[in-house]
C-alpha positions in Angstrom: -12.3 36.1 -175.5 -13.0 35.0 -179.1 -11.9 31.4 -179.8 -11.3 30.6 -176.1 -12.8 27.5 -174.7 -14.9 27.7 -171.6 -13.9 25.7 -168.5 -17.0 23.5 -169.0 -16.1 22.8 -172.6 -12.5 21.9 -171.6 -14.0 19.6 -168.9 -16.3 17.9 -171.4 -13.4 17.6 -173.9 -11.2 16.0 -171.4 -13.8 13.6 -170.2 -14.4 12.5 -173.8 -10.7 12.2 -174.4 -10.2 9.9 -171.4 -13.2 7.9 -172.4 -12.0 7.3 -175.9 -8.5 6.6 -174.6 -9.9 4.1 -172.2 -11.9 2.3 -174.9 -8.8 2.1 -177.1 -6.8 0.8 -174.2 -9.3 -2.0 -173.8 -8.8 -3.0 -177.5 -5.2 -4.2 -176.7 -4.8 -7.5 -175.0 -1.7 -8.0 -173.0 -0.6 -11.6 -172.5 2.6 -12.8 -170.7 4.2 -9.3 -171.0 3.8 -8.7 -174.7 1.1 -7.2 -176.9 -0.9 -10.0 -178.7 -1.8 -8.4 -181.9 -0.9 -11.1 -184.4 -2.1 -10.4 -187.9 -4.2 -13.5 -188.1 -6.4 -12.2 -185.4 -7.4 -9.3 -187.5 -8.4 -11.5 -190.5 -11.9 -12.9 -191.2 -12.2 -16.6 -190.4 -14.6 -18.4 -192.7 -15.9 -21.9 -192.0 -15.9 -24.1 -195.1 -19.1 -25.7 -193.9 -20.9 -22.5 -193.1 -23.1 -20.9 -195.8 -22.4 -17.5 -194.4 -19.2 -16.0 -192.9 -18.8 -15.6 -189.2 -17.6 -12.4 -187.6 -14.0 -12.0 -186.4 -13.8 -13.7 -183.0 -11.4 -13.0 -180.1 -11.2 -15.4 -177.2 -10.4 -12.6 -174.8 -13.2 -10.1 -174.0 -12.1 -6.5 -174.8 -14.7 -4.8 -172.6 -15.0 -4.7 -168.7 -15.9 -8.0 -167.1 -19.3 -6.6 -165.9 -20.3 -5.9 -169.6 -19.1 -9.2 -171.0 -22.7 -10.4 -171.5 -25.2 -8.2 -173.3 -29.0 -8.4 -173.5 -30.3 -7.5 -176.9 -33.9 -6.2 -177.0 -35.0 -7.0 -180.6 -37.5 -4.2 -181.5 -37.9 -4.9 -185.2 -41.4 -6.5 -185.1 -42.8 -3.5 -183.3 -40.6 -0.4 -183.5 -39.3 -1.5 -186.8 -42.4 -2.5 -188.6 -44.6 0.2 -187.3 -43.0 2.7 -189.6 -42.8 0.4 -192.7 -46.2 1.5 -193.8 -45.5 1.0 -197.6 -46.4 -2.7 -197.3 -49.0 -4.3 -195.1 -47.3 -7.1 -193.3 -49.6 -10.0 -192.6 -50.1 -11.8 -189.4 -48.4 -14.9 -190.9 -45.3 -12.9 -192.0 -45.0 -11.2 -188.6 -45.2 -14.5 -186.8 -42.6 -16.0 -189.1 -40.2 -13.1 -188.5 -40.6 -13.4 -184.8 -40.2 -17.2 -184.6 -37.1 -16.9 -186.9 -35.6 -14.3 -184.5 -36.4 -16.6 -181.5 -34.7 -19.5 -183.4 -31.7 -17.3 -184.0 -31.3 -16.8 -180.2 -33.2 -13.5 -179.6 -34.6 -14.0 -176.1 -36.3 -10.6 -175.7 -38.5 -9.5 -178.6 -40.8 -6.5 -178.8 -43.6 -8.2 -180.7 -46.3 -5.6 -181.1 -48.3 -2.7 -179.8 -51.8 -2.4 -178.4 -52.5 1.0 -179.8 -55.3 2.5 -181.7 -55.2 1.3 -185.4 -56.3 4.8 -186.3 -53.0 6.2 -185.2 -50.7 3.3 -186.0 -52.4 1.0 -188.6 -49.3 -1.2 -189.0 -49.9 -2.5 -185.4 -53.6 -3.3 -185.9 -53.1 -7.1 -186.0 -51.0 -7.3 -182.8 -53.6 -9.4 -180.9 -53.9 -11.9 -183.7 -50.0 -12.1 -183.8 -49.8 -12.7 -180.1 -52.5 -15.4 -180.2 -50.6 -17.2 -182.9 -47.4 -16.8 -180.9 -49.2 -18.4 -177.9 -49.7 -21.6 -179.8 -46.2 -21.5 -181.2 -44.6 -21.0 -177.9 -46.5 -23.9 -176.3 -45.7 -26.2 -179.2 -42.0 -25.4 -179.4 -41.3 -25.0 -175.7 -39.5 -21.6 -176.0 -39.9 -20.8 -172.4 -36.8 -18.7 -172.4 -38.2 -16.3 -174.9 -40.0 -13.2 -173.6 -42.3 -11.1 -175.6 -42.9 -7.4 -174.9 -45.8 -5.2 -176.1 -46.2 -1.5 -176.0 -49.2 -0.5 -173.9 -50.0 3.3 -174.0 -53.2 3.3 -171.8 -55.7 1.2 -169.9 -57.5 0.1 -173.0 -54.3 -1.2 -174.5 -53.6 -3.0 -171.2 -57.0 -4.6 -171.3 -56.1 -6.1 -174.7 -52.6 -7.2 -173.5 -54.1 -9.0 -170.5 -56.3 -11.1 -172.8 -53.0 -12.6 -174.1 -51.0 -12.3 -171.0 -49.8 -15.9 -171.1 -47.5 -14.9 -173.9 -46.9 -11.2 -173.0 -44.3 -11.4 -170.3 -43.7 -7.6 -170.3 -45.6 -4.4 -171.1 -43.9 -1.2 -172.1 -45.0 2.4 -171.6 -43.5 5.1 -173.9 -42.8 8.7 -172.8 -40.8 11.5 -174.2 -38.3 14.0 -172.8 -39.8 16.7 -175.2 -43.0 18.5 -174.5 -43.7 19.1 -178.2 -42.9 15.5 -179.1 -45.2 14.2 -176.4 -48.0 16.4 -177.7 -47.7 15.3 -181.2 -47.0 11.6 -180.4 -49.6 10.9 -177.7 -51.6 14.2 -177.5 -50.7 15.2 -174.0 -48.0 16.8 -171.9 -45.1 14.9 -170.4 -46.7 14.9 -166.9 -50.1 14.0 -168.2 -48.4 11.0 -170.0 -46.7 10.0 -166.7 -50.1 10.0 -165.0 -51.6 7.9 -167.7 -48.8 5.5 -167.4 -49.1 5.4 -163.6 -52.7 4.2 -164.0 -51.5 1.4 -166.3 -48.6 0.3 -164.1 -50.7 0.5 -160.9 -53.1 -2.1 -162.3 -50.2 -4.3 -163.4 -48.5 -4.1 -160.0 -51.7 -4.8 -158.1 -53.5 -7.4 -160.3 -50.8 -8.8 -162.7 -47.5 -8.7 -160.8 -46.1 -11.5 -163.0 -45.9 -9.0 -165.9 -42.8 -6.9 -166.0 -42.9 -3.1 -166.8 -40.4 -1.6 -169.2 -40.2 2.1 -169.7 -39.1 4.0 -172.8 -38.0 7.6 -172.8 -37.6 9.1 -176.3 -35.9 12.2 -177.7 -33.2 12.0 -175.0 -30.6 13.8 -177.3 -32.8 16.0 -179.4 -36.4 16.5 -180.6 -37.4 17.0 -184.2 -39.6 19.9 -183.2 -37.7 21.5 -180.2 -34.1 20.8 -181.0 -31.5 19.7 -178.3 -32.8 18.2 -175.2 -31.2 19.1 -171.8 -29.6 16.2 -170.1 -30.9 17.3 -166.7 -34.5 17.1 -168.2 -33.9 13.5 -169.2 -32.3 12.7 -165.9 -35.3 13.9 -163.9 -37.7 12.0 -166.0 -35.7 8.8 -165.8 -35.7 9.0 -162.0 -39.4 9.7 -162.1 -40.1 6.7 -164.3 -38.1 4.3 -162.2 -39.5 5.5 -158.9 -43.2 6.2 -159.8 -43.8 3.6 -162.5 -41.8 0.8 -161.0 -39.9 0.2 -164.3 -37.6 -2.8 -164.1 -35.8 -1.5 -167.1 -35.7 2.0 -168.7 -34.7 2.5 -172.4 -33.2 5.8 -173.3 -33.9 6.6 -177.0 -32.1 8.8 -179.5 -35.3 8.9 -181.6 -33.8 10.9 -184.5 -30.4 9.5 -184.4 -28.4 12.7 -184.1 -26.4 11.9 -180.9 -22.6 11.7 -180.8 -20.5 9.9 -178.3 -19.8 13.2 -176.6 -23.4 14.0 -176.2 -24.2 10.5 -175.1 -21.5 10.7 -172.4 -23.0 14.0 -171.1 -26.4 12.5 -171.0 -25.4 9.3 -169.2 -23.4 11.2 -166.6 -26.5 13.3 -165.9 -28.7 10.3 -165.6 -26.2 8.5 -163.3 -26.1 11.4 -161.0 -29.9 11.4 -160.7 -30.7 7.7 -160.4 -27.4 6.5 -158.7 -24.8 4.0 -159.7 -26.8 1.2 -158.2 -29.6 1.7 -160.8 -27.5 2.0 -163.8 -28.0 -1.7 -164.4 -31.6 -0.9 -165.2 -30.8 1.2 -168.1 -30.9 0.2 -171.8 -29.9 2.3 -174.8 -31.9 2.8 -178.0 -30.0 4.5 -180.9 -31.3 5.2 -184.3 -28.6 5.4 -186.9 -29.6 8.4 -188.9 -26.1 10.0 -188.7 -24.1 6.7 -188.5 -23.3 7.2 -184.8 -25.2 4.3 -183.2 -22.5 1.7 -182.9 -20.1 4.3 -181.4 -22.7 5.4 -178.9 -23.4 1.8 -178.0 -19.7 1.1 -177.5 -19.3 4.1 -175.2 -22.4 3.2 -173.2 -21.1 -0.4 -172.7 -17.5 0.4 -172.1 -17.7 3.6 -170.0 -21.0 3.1 -168.2 -21.4 -0.7 -168.2 -24.9 -0.5 -169.8 -25.4 -4.0 -171.3 -29.0 -3.7 -172.5 -29.2 -2.7 -176.1 -32.3 -2.1 -178.3 -31.8 -2.9 -181.9 -33.9 -3.8 -185.0 -33.3 -6.6 -187.4 -32.3 -5.3 -190.9 -32.3 -1.8 -189.3 -36.0 -1.6 -189.8 -38.1 1.4 -188.9 -37.8 5.0 -188.1 -40.4 7.1 -186.3 -43.8 8.2 -187.8 -43.6 11.4 -185.7 -40.0 12.2 -186.5 -39.5 12.9 -190.2 -36.2 11.9 -191.5 -35.3 9.5 -188.7 -33.8 6.3 -190.0 -34.4 2.9 -188.5 -32.9 1.6 -185.3 -29.3 0.4 -185.4 -29.4 -3.0 -187.1 -29.3 -6.0 -184.8 -26.9 -7.8 -187.2 -24.4 -4.9 -187.0 -24.6 -4.8 -183.2 -24.2 -8.6 -182.8 -21.2 -8.6 -185.2 -19.5 -5.8 -183.3 -20.0 -7.5 -179.9 -18.8 -10.9 -181.1 -15.7 -9.2 -182.3 -15.2 -7.9 -178.7 -15.7 -11.3 -177.2 -19.1 -10.3 -175.8 -21.7 -13.0 -175.3 -25.2 -12.2 -176.8 -26.4 -15.8 -177.2 -27.4 -15.0 -180.8 -26.5 -17.0 -183.9 -25.4 -14.3 -186.4 -26.0 -16.4 -189.5 -29.6 -17.2 -188.5 -30.1 -13.6 -187.5 -29.0 -12.4 -191.0 -31.5 -14.9 -192.5 -34.3 -13.3 -190.5 -33.3 -9.9 -191.7 -33.2 -11.2 -195.3 -36.6 -12.7 -194.9 -38.4 -9.5 -193.7 -36.5 -7.4 -196.3 -38.0 -9.6 -199.0 -41.5 -9.3 -197.5 -41.1 -5.5 -197.6 -39.5 -5.5 -201.0 -36.4 -3.5 -199.8 -32.7 -3.9 -199.2 -31.7 -4.6 -195.6 -30.2 -1.5 -193.8 -27.7 -3.8 -192.1 -24.2 -3.5 -193.5 -23.3 -6.9 -192.0 -26.5 -8.4 -193.4 -25.8 -7.1 -196.9 -22.2 -8.3 -196.8 -23.0 -11.7 -195.5 -25.8 -12.3 -197.9 -23.7 -11.1 -200.8 -20.9 -13.5 -199.8 -23.3 -16.4 -199.7 -24.6 -15.9 -203.2 -21.0 -15.4 -204.6 -20.0 -18.9 -203.6 
């Protein structure tokens, strides 16, 4: 009947309603029988000594206890800069950016990519960057900072092994779309999985100290094929965890079209495939093309307990194989939101904003971070 909703549509709508209702419920803090929503808690609190304003801070976490701490994977130096081809970023500027991020409290940083410079020229100096970071890390004793590098094949792994003392994690990058896989890495999905297995087998057998992170792109939609079926993503997620021994798997909305409803449907399918016990291995990676990234992150955190979030300082990046895709959600915006929820990230927001301002100056562009823009503007108005 025209205009009638199907049972599945009603079910999806009902699940989304209850999810949103649950998130809204968690925003209210009950204390001694009354609702503590005093007006002063909604106002910004500025420190007279600070050069930049801090985010609104609540002392009571407003998310489930299991999600009260979040791991931020800072992907700006790799996923962000690889698509900023209008300016050649020097080794020195990349190292400065990465060290600034580390000093801001970023403990997991995607620092580069051992790919062919023919295909991704912006990553051609990754080895030199990692060599500089090797000396920096020794001198500054940042033992708690872990650097990750993208390794698409055995040749890339060979390069990563040469600087393995500073590369604590290698990452393999697959796609949930056949067309995207062909255009991105020139092979089918299953052929890419076999390539990755060759890489991860060497790591497991000869370099077990190196962690393996998996990326699965186009989990919501593909720029060439359109919407991606959640079951397709779920099957590949299960395969990457089982076959490639990924300690962590990042699900990426590469073109940034996903809504909270689509994200919920996707994560429910993935949870059914990998089991609740493996949900702690998942990370989410949202581009912000349609302004939905923060909403999707909040849903993932609150509804599914996913506390690993990929983000890019200053909202850098995009995707060289997905025209029109904007950069990843800005790390500054994510940290600001999480601090407002009482969630611990271990990151100093002021120093993070300074890192974003630095790389934006290098690139000659305005930061894509709303929080970064506002805090820098506030600083210079004083």
